[in-house]
C-alpha positions as CSV (number, residue, x, y, z in Angstrom):
1,X,99.9,94.1,147.9
2,X,101.5,91.4,149.6
3,X,100.2,90.2,152.8
4,X,102.6,87.5,154.0
5,X,106.2,88.2,155.1
6,X,107.8,85.8,152.3
7,X,105.7,87.4,149.7
8,X,106.5,91.1,150.8
9,X,110.3,90.1,151.2
10,X,109.8,88.9,147.6
11,X,108.2,92.0,146.3
12,X,111.3,94.0,147.7
13,X,113.6,91.6,146.1
14,X,111.8,91.9,143.1
15,X,112.1,95.8,143.2
16,X,115.7,95.8,143.7
17,X,116.2,93.5,140.8
18,X,114.1,95.6,138.4
19,X,116.1,98.7,138.9
20,X,119.2,96.9,138.5
21,X,118.1,95.4,135.4
22,X,116.7,98.5,134.2
23,X,120.4,100.0,134.4
24,X,122.0,97.0,132.5
25,X,119.3,97.0,129.7
26,X,120.1,101.4,129.6
27,X,123.9,100.5,129.0
28,X,122.9,97.9,126.4
29,X,120.9,100.6,124.5
30,X,123.6,103.5,125.1
31,X,126.3,100.9,123.7
32,X,124.4,100.3,120.6
33,X,123.6,103.5,120.2
34,X,127.1,104.6,120.2
35,X,128.2,102.0,117.7
36,X,125.3,103.2,114.9
37,X,126.1,106.8,115.5
38,X,130.0,106.0,114.8
39,X,128.7,104.0,111.6
40,X,126.5,107.0,110.4
41,X,129.6,109.2,110.7
42,X,131.6,106.7,108.3
43,X,134.3,106.3,111.3
44,X,135.4,102.7,110.8
45,X,137.8,102.7,113.8
46,X,135.7,104.5,116.3
47,X,132.8,102.0,115.0
48,X,135.4,99.3,115.6
49,X,136.0,100.4,119.3
50,X,132.4,101.1,120.1
51,X,131.5,97.3,118.5
52,X,133.9,95.7,120.6
53,X,132.8,97.3,123.8
54,X,129.1,96.7,122.9
55,X,129.6,92.9,122.4
56,X,131.1,93.1,126.0
57,X,128.4,94.6,127.4
58,X,125.7,92.7,125.5
59,X,127.6,89.4,126.6
60,X,127.8,90.2,130.3
61,X,123.9,91.4,130.5
62,X,123.2,88.1,128.9
63,X,125.2,86.5,131.4
64,X,123.6,88.0,134.4
65,X,120.3,86.9,133.2
66,X,118.8,90.2,132.7
67,X,118.5,89.8,128.8
68,X,118.0,86.2,127.1
69,X,121.5,84.6,125.6
70,X,119.5,84.3,122.2
71,X,118.4,87.9,122.4
72,X,122.0,89.1,123.0
73,X,123.2,86.6,119.9
74,X,120.5,88.4,117.9
75,X,121.8,92.1,119.0
76,X,125.5,91.1,118.4
77,X,124.9,89.4,115.1
78,X,123.1,92.4,113.7
79,X,125.5,94.8,114.6
80,X,128.4,92.7,113.2
81,X,126.4,92.5,109.9
82,X,125.7,96.3,109.9
83,X,129.6,96.3,110.4
84,X,130.4,94.2,107.6
85,X,128.4,96.4,105.3
86,X,130.5,99.4,106.5
87,X,133.4,97.7,105.7
88,X,132.4,97.0,102.2
89,X,132.9,100.0,99.8
90,X,129.7,100.8,98.1
91,X,129.4,101.3,94.5
């Protein structure tokens, strides 16, 4: 464990940030899961609503620096690809 006053403070700050970041990452996972569940049910308008919400949550998380902006772009892109496959009738 840290011994200097500044190192102790930094350790406390890191713990607070870790907990906050954990909640943001959980929100992202839940939002993505909601979109994938709606796509699995072939509910296109529910999937569209969930997708818009997920994009918002992912971008907000990236803007706060919890995840890297490239990771956010990758997640959004992959979800969009799945959405587009859902929109095109299979046959």
